[in-house]
C-alpha positions in Angstrom: -9.0 -36.6 -20.1 -9.8 -39.5 -17.8 -10.3 -38.8 -14.1 -8.2 -41.0 -11.8 -9.9 -39.8 -8.6 -12.1 -42.1 -6.5 -14.4 -39.6 -4.7 -15.6 -40.2 -1.1 -17.7 -37.7 0.9 -17.6 -38.4 4.6 -18.7 -34.9 5.6 -22.0 -36.0 7.2 -20.8 -39.2 8.9 -20.3 -39.3 12.7 -16.9 -40.4 14.1 -15.3 -42.9 13.7 -17.1 -43.7 10.4 -15.1 -41.2 8.3 -11.8 -42.8 9.2 -13.1 -46.3 8.8 -14.5 -45.6 5.3 -11.4 -43.9 4.2 -9.2 -46.8 5.3 -11.5 -49.3 3.7 -11.6 -47.4 0.4 -7.8 -47.2 0.4 -7.7 -51.0 0.6 -9.8 -51.1 -2.6 -8.1 -48.4 -4.5 -7.0 -49.5 -8.0 -3.4 -49.0 -9.0 -2.9 -45.6 -10.6 -5.9 -44.0 -8.8 -6.0 -41.7 -5.8 -8.7 -41.2 -3.2 -10.3 -37.7 -3.1 -12.0 -37.2 0.3 -14.4 -34.4 1.3 -14.4 -34.1 5.1 -16.0 -31.6 7.5 -12.9 -31.2 9.6 -9.1 -31.7 9.4 -8.6 -35.4 10.3 -5.2 -35.1 12.1 -5.3 -38.7 13.5 -5.8 -39.9 9.9 -2.7 -38.2 8.7 -0.5 -40.1 11.2 -2.1 -43.4 10.2 -1.5 -42.6 6.5 2.1 -41.9 7.1 2.5 -45.2 9.1 0.8 -47.2 6.3 2.9 -45.6 3.6 0.4 -43.3 1.9 1.1 -39.8 0.6 -1.5 -37.2 0.8 -2.3 -33.6 0.1 -4.7 -31.5 2.3 -6.6 -28.4 1.2 -9.2 -26.4 3.2 -11.8 -23.8 2.2 -12.6 -22.9 5.8 -13.0 -24.8 9.0 -15.8 -27.1 7.7 -14.6 -27.9 4.2 -11.5 -30.1 3.9 -10.3 -32.0 0.9 -7.8 -34.8 1.3 -6.1 -36.5 -1.7 -4.5 -39.8 -0.8 -2.4 -42.3 -2.8 0.0 -45.2 -1.9 3.6 -43.8 -1.6 5.0 -46.3 -4.1 2.3 -45.7 -6.7 4.1 -43.1 -8.8 1.3 -43.3 -11.5 -1.3 -42.3 -8.9 0.8 -39.4 -7.8 1.4 -38.3 -11.5 -2.4 -38.5 -12.1 -3.1 -36.4 -9.0 -0.5 -33.7 -10.0 -1.8 -33.7 -13.6 -5.4 -33.2 -12.4 -4.3 -30.5 -9.9 -1.8 -28.5 -11.9 -2.2 -25.4 -9.8 -0.3 -27.0 -6.9 
């Protein structure tokens, strides 16, 4: 099965680099793909920006320092389908 995730680890970057890199990667995201981000904290300001810019996302946490954010354009139903297929336990 093909993986449609574009992985981005921003866990070691100082602020504001994580948000800047995430926004930049979203602008380069191919249709049908979603961004999979590993972050050291829950980026609440990013969530508001994503909603304003018409992105859907799913957030998971394995503790206070391990956050996974999956992001795709709201209108990209193919990217959402790929995300759901690759994360069937959700």
